[in-house]
C-alpha positions as CSV (number, residue, x, y, z in Angstrom):
1,M,-16.3,-3.7,5.2
2,T,-15.5,-6.3,2.5
3,T,-11.9,-6.1,1.2
4,P,-11.1,-7.1,-2.2
5,P,-8.9,-10.0,-2.7
6,H,-5.3,-9.4,-1.8
7,D,-1.9,-11.2,-1.8
8,L,-0.2,-9.5,1.1
9,Y,-1.3,-7.8,4.4
10,L,0.8,-4.9,5.6
11,D,0.1,-4.0,9.1
12,L,1.7,-0.4,9.4
13,R,-0.5,0.6,12.5
14,G,1.6,2.4,15.0
15,L,4.3,3.6,12.5
16,A,4.9,7.4,11.9
17,C,5.5,9.1,8.7
18,P,7.4,8.3,6.5
19,L,7.6,4.6,7.5
20,P,4.2,3.5,6.2
21,V,5.0,4.8,2.7
22,L,8.5,3.4,2.8
23,K,7.3,0.1,3.7
24,L,4.6,0.0,1.2
25,R,7.2,1.2,-1.5
26,K,9.6,-1.6,-0.6
27,A,6.8,-4.3,-0.7
28,L,5.8,-3.0,-4.2
29,L,9.2,-3.1,-5.5
30,N,9.6,-6.8,-4.7
31,A,6.1,-7.7,-6.0
32,P,5.2,-9.1,-9.4
33,S,2.7,-7.0,-11.6
34,R,-0.9,-7.3,-10.5
35,Y,0.0,-8.2,-6.9
36,R,-2.4,-6.7,-4.4
37,I,-1.4,-5.4,-1.0
38,L,-4.0,-4.6,1.8
39,V,-2.5,-1.8,4.0
40,E,-3.6,-0.7,7.4
41,A,-2.1,2.4,9.0
42,T,-2.8,4.6,12.0
43,D,-0.6,7.6,11.2
44,P,-3.1,10.4,10.1
45,L,-0.7,11.4,7.2
46,A,-0.9,7.8,5.7
47,A,-4.3,8.7,4.2
48,I,-2.7,11.5,2.3
49,D,0.8,10.1,1.6
50,I,0.0,6.6,0.6
51,P,-2.6,7.6,-2.2
52,H,-0.2,10.2,-3.4
53,H,2.7,7.7,-3.6
54,I,0.6,5.2,-5.5
55,E,-0.6,7.8,-8.0
56,Q,3.1,9.0,-8.5
57,A,4.4,5.5,-8.9
58,G,1.6,4.5,-11.4
59,H,-0.1,1.8,-9.4
60,R,-3.8,1.2,-8.9
61,L,-5.8,2.2,-5.7
62,I,-8.4,-0.4,-5.5
63,L,-9.9,0.6,-2.1
64,S,-9.4,3.5,0.2
65,E,-11.3,4.0,3.4
66,T,-10.7,6.0,6.6
67,E,-12.2,5.1,10.0
68,P,-11.5,7.0,13.3
69,G,-7.8,6.4,13.8
70,L,-7.4,3.9,10.9
71,F,-6.6,4.2,7.1
72,R,-7.2,1.0,5.0
73,C,-6.4,0.6,1.4
74,V,-5.7,-2.1,-1.2
75,V,-3.0,-1.2,-3.9
76,E,-2.4,-3.2,-7.0
77,K,1.1,-3.0,-8.6
78,V,1.0,-2.0,-12.2
79,G,3.7,-3.1,-14.6
80,G,7.2,-4.5,-13.9
81,T,8.0,-7.8,-12.2
82,A,9.7,-8.7,-9.0
83,P,13.6,-8.4,-9.2
84,T,15.4,-11.5,-10.1
85,G,18.2,-11.1,-7.6
86,R,20.9,-10.8,-10.2
């Protein structure tokens, strides 16, 4: 497997639903536009929930693959910028 370039690695292995989606959502909220996040999760529902969230939020799924016991994807944030803290 060759992963596309990414800015952040989120190790979500061992977390149960809905935590993988919530942690990815938080990372995307704090990221600038075009930021790429590599996600690895072991929860079987992550392979369904994460792509669904990405589609609903309007981000891009760059890579999605499943191995026995592991879901891996690269997500690119579309639009917006990171909050300024004001």
